[in-house]
N, C-alpha and C positions, 0 to 999 in steps of 0.2 A: 648166393657167398656163403650161406650155412654147409653147402655140399664142400665147402673147404675147412669143414671142420669134421680133423681126423674122426672115421667113424672105430678103430680100433687102435691099438697101444705100436701095430706096424701099416696103420694106413700112413706108408711116405709117400703117396701119388697124393693125397689132398696138399701135403703140406709142399710139393714141389710146386705145387700148383698155383700157391699161394705166391709165388714168385711175378708172377703175368698183373699181378692187382698192385692199385696204390692203396697210399693209408689210407685213405678217404674210403675206399672203397670196402674192404677187411676191417672198419674201426668197427663195427658192430659186432664182429665177430669175437673182436682181440679178449673179451672175456675169457671167451671157451675156450682161444688157444693156449690163454696164459696158464687154465689148468692142466693142461696136458703139462706143462712143464712143473709139476711137481714132484718129478720124476725122474731125476735124470735116466736113469735105468732103462727106459722107454724107448724105441729106437724113436719114435714122433720128436718126443722131449729137443736129444738130441739135432735130430732136423733144425728143428724151429728155432735153437739157437742161431743154426745159421742163416736161417732166413730171413727172419725178423730183426735182426739191425737195421735192416735197411728203413725199417721204418721209421727209424731215428726218434724227433721227439715224442712222434702221438702213441711211444710204450711208457710214456714217463707215468702215468697215471696206474698203471699197471705193474708196474716196474712197484713202485710205491704202496701199494697196494700190499703186494705179494711181500713185501719185504718189514711190512709191518703186520702180516698176516698170526706173526708169533709159529709159524710153523717151517723148524727146522731146516726140513730137506727140498722144501720146496725157496727158499734163502739160500739156500746152499746152490741149486740150480742156478740161481740167478748169480749169484756171486761170483762163484767158479768158473761158469760158460756164459750165461748170457752177455754179463753185463760189459767183460770186457772184449766182448765181438762189436760192442757199441762206438761210434764213431767216440770220438776225448768228449767233443762237446756236450753231448747228447747222456755219454756219462759221468759227467759232471753235475748234473741239473739233478739227477740221486744223490750224487757225495754226504750234502747233508744227512739224510736220509742213514747212508752208510757208513757215516761217522759217528751216529746216536747209537749205534749197535754195537761199535768198535768200544765205545766210551761207557755207554750204561747198558750193558747185553744184561739180556731177563734169565733167570736160569737155568732154562733150557740150551738159550743159545749161550752158554758157559758150558752147558755140559754137553753139545754137542760142537763145540769149538765155532760157530761160528762167528763169534766176536771176532777169533782170530784172524778168518778168514778175509771177514769187514776188512780188517785192518789192510792186510796183504793185497785186495784191490783196491783201497785207498794207495797204495804204494803204487801200482800197475796203471791206475787211469792217471795218476800224477797229482796227487792231494793227499798228503799228509796230517 
């Protein structure tokens, strides 16, 4: 499975091959895959936001970790792209964490307007 982790930001082939595997099969590499979502400008990040949603609830611990990371760029990638592509029932599982960002943002989340994006994401996923 380790060959499914992108080798560089242009390694789209490894991302596309993920689709052939189940959540159980890729569970051990999910932390490394989520690292590629830290910059949505990387081509692999954009593709991952299209492929990963099929793994549904197995993504929740990784989404939670990234949203709590304090990294506004990573939070942006998840809130703007990945979470909105998840099945509604899966996205609602992280709504409390998103609500926390919206209601009690850190100074960096305010500076980068992540709290506003969190509010918008809550509206989109159907939880105000």
